[in-house]
N, C-alpha and C positions, 0 to 999 in steps of 0.2 A: 409609503408602505404598501407592499403587494399582498393582498389577502385572497387572491384568486387561486388558492391552493389546488383544489380539485380540477379546475379548468386547465391550469398549467400542466398538470400531470396527463390529462387526457390529450391535450395538444401535443405533448412530447411523445406519447405513444404513437400517434399518427405520423409524426415527423420521423421517428425512429423506424417505423415500418417502411417509409419511403426510402430511407437511407439504406436499408438492408437490400433493396432491390438493385442498387447500383454499386454494391461492394465489389472491389477489384479481386481478381483471382490471387490467391496467396501461393507463392512459389516455395513451399517447404513441405517436408513430411515430418511428422512428429511421432515418436515412439516412447512409451512409458516402460521403465525398467522394472521387471517383476521380481528381481532378486539382486543381491549384492554381487558385483563382478567388476571386471576392468573393461575399459572402453573398447579396446581391440577385440577382446573375447566376445563382448556383446554384439559387435558388428558381424563377427564371423558365426558365432553359435546361435544367436537369437534372430538376427536379421539375414543370415545366410549369404553374406558377401564373401567373396574369395579373399584371402589374405592380401593379395596384390591390390584389389579394388578398395578394400578397407583402408589400407595404408595410403592409397591415392586420395581418398576423401579427406584424410587427416592432413596430408601434405599440402593439399590445395585449400585448406581452411574452410571446408564445407560442413563442419560439424560444430554444434554448440550444445552445451549442457545447461538446461534451464534458461537458455538465452545467452549464456556467456560462451564465447568461442574457446574451444579446447583443441589442441593438436597433439598432445602427448598420448601415445598408444596405451600406456599403463595407468591412465587417470582412473581413479577409483570411482565407481558408480554405486549408488545406494538405491534401495527399493523406492519406487515412485519418482525417481529422477526422470526428467524429460530429455530425451536425446533428439535433437532437431537437425535434420539434413536439409541444406539449402542448395539452390542452384547457383548462387553467387557467393564468392568468398566473404567471410566475416572474420576480420582480423582483430586482435587485441588493440586497444587504444592506450596511449600514454595517459596516465591519470596522476598529475602532479598536485593539483589543487583540490583534491577530494575533501569534502567538509567532514572530517573525522572528529567526533566529539570525544570518543574513548576507544582504546584498543588494549587488549591483553591476549593471553594465549587462548582464552575461552570465548571472548566477544569482540565484535567491532560494531560501534554505534556511530551513525552519521546523522547530520542535519540534512534530511532529504529536501532537495529543491522542489518547489511546486511545479506541476506539469509533467512530472516524471513518475511512471508506474513503479510501484514497489517491486513487483515481479512480473514475469511474462503473462500476457493475456492470450486469448484465442487468436487475435490478429496481430498483436505486437510482441515480438519475441526478443528483440535486442536492445531497444532503448528503455532500459530499466535501471533502477537503483541496484538491483542484484548484479547486473552485468558490470556496472560502474565499480562496485566494490570488488568483484572477482578480478577484473582487469588490474585493479590497484594491488591486490594481494599477490596475484600471479606474476606481477612484474618483479617481485622479490623472491618468490618460490613457486615454480610452475605446478607444484603438487598441492598448494594451498587451495582451500575451498571454504564456502560458507553454506549455512543452512537457514532457510527462511523461518523466522520465529513468530513474527506477526507482520501486519501490514497496515499502511495508512493510505487513504485515497490518493489517486493521482493528482488531484487539484490541491491537496493539502501538503504543506511543508512541515518539517520538524523531525523529531526524534524517531529513528528507525533502527531497531536492534537486529543484528544477525549473530548466530552462534557459529563457532568454528568446529563444533563437535556434534555429531548426529544424536548421540544419546542425551547430551545436555539439552539440545533442542527439544527432544521428545519429553524430557522431564519438565521443562518450562511450559510447554504447551499443555501437557496433561494436568499441571497444577496451576495454570494461569490465574484462575479466579481466586485461588488461595494465596498466591505469592505476590501478586501485584498490589502495591500499596497505594499508588496514585498514578492516574493518567490525566494530565492537565493540558488544556487547550486555550489559546486565545482566538477570539472570533470578533469580527466587526460585522454588525447586523444593521439592517435598515430601521429607522425610526427610534422612538423612545420607549424603553421597556416600562411596563406597567408597575413592576416591582424592582427594587434595587438588588434583591437577591431572592432566589427561590430554588426549591427542589421539585422537579417535575417527574412524575411517574406516569408512564403511558405504555402502550403496547404497539408493536409494529410487525408487519409481515411483508413478504416479498411476492410480487405478482409475476406473471409470465414474462414480462419485459425486464425483469431483474430490478425493478424499482421498488423501494421500500415505501410503505404508507401506513398511516395510523389505523388500528383496528380495535375492536372491543376485546376485553380480556379472554372471553370464552371462544374467540375465533380460532379455527384450526391453524396450527403452526405459528400462533402469536408468540412474540418474544417480548418479555418485559424489559423496559428501559428505565433507568434512573439517571437523571441528568441534573447536576447542580450548577448554578451560575451566580456570579456577582458582577455588578456593573463597576467597571473601572473608570470610564469617562465617556461623555457624550457631548454632542454639539447641537442636538435637536434634529439633525438629519441622520446621523450614524451613531451607534453605541458600541464601545469596546467592552467585551465581556471576558471574564476569567471563568472558564468552564472546567468542571471535573466530572468525568463519566464514571459511574459506579458499575455500569455494565458495558461491555464492548460489542455493540451491535453495528451492523453495516449501516453507514450513513446516519447513525443515531442523532448526532448533533444537528445535522442539516434538516432532517425530517422534523425533529422536535421543535426547533426554532421556527422553521417554515410554517408549521401548523399553528403557531402563535401569531403568524403574520409578520414576523421579524426575520426575513430571509437573510442568510449569510451573504454578504456583498460579493457579487461575482458568481454566485451559484445558480447557473441556468438549468440545472438538472431538476430542481424542485420549485423553481419560481422564475421570475423575470426581473430580478433586481438590477440596480445600476451596477456598473463595472468600471469605476474610475481608475483602478490600479491594474486592469487587464490581468487579473488573477482572482481566484477565490480567496477571501480573507479568513482562512482557517489555518491555524498553526499549532502543531503538537509541541508544546514547550517543555513538558516533563514526563518522564517515565521512571517511576521508582518501584523496585521490586526486591524481594528477598530471594537469594540464591537457593534453589530447591534442595541442594545437598549440603552446602556449607553454612547456610543461614545468614551469610553476609548480605547487608543491604546495599544495593547500588542505586544511585540517583543520577540520572542523566538529564541535562538541561540544554535546550536550544533557545537562544535569546529571541525575543519578539522581533519580527521584521519591523524596521524603523518606519516603513510606510503606513503601518497600521495606526501608530500614534499620530502621525502627520494627518491622517484622514479625519480623525476625530478632534483635532486641535482647532 
């Protein structure tokens, strides 16, 4: 069991500082859309390209929207979309085996693989779940698109929901705390839990390195976290937990369990635990929510990765 919580965070800050000095130059330009429009019009009217040059960018596959390649000139853009211009072509990929859990005219839900960003980051624009789903939808209709509704960590696998309608996305996000009924996770952690089940209430905040850490309730920008867990199975070395988060804070589960000295296996961001599966053992297995306008309850399930159970047997 690794209990060097503060030491590990300090060490990581130093390492991240070194990494920043050797970052490679990023060959893209990014522009945020200030108003609803079409792609070609945005290139001409907002970015001041000539019509000929704008069409050339599209024809040579040098444009992506939120990290997903788009080549149709009348593709609809919405406020706060990210238009990315690259020096190298980014073409759509064939997506035959995308792990779709559910799809209708309003939603598409996938079982996101671990190691894949939910959406584009400052440095990674194309290798994302967003792009994977966009490629899949546009292979059927080039005008289809999705809207980011929520996200899960890159190292976490499991249920990830996208909306197909901007207004519905806005309604869900605005009412998220009221409509979400359950967010369930499986985690394999180090050691033996002191209690078979517990509800942990703590407070976390974010530092300058974008790392979350525990703070006192009266700390500036402190966010309250409520985390419930039950032990499913253990073998003395590792313990499999069923976790429900009552608040959706960044890295909430990882920080909460790490502070107890029971790091999520494979999580080298908040500790230095063993990594026998070459992945972080955290999986979002359930998202249940009530539709903000119809009141219909949707429950989406992503089965537990088999290797989690193998690890604790």
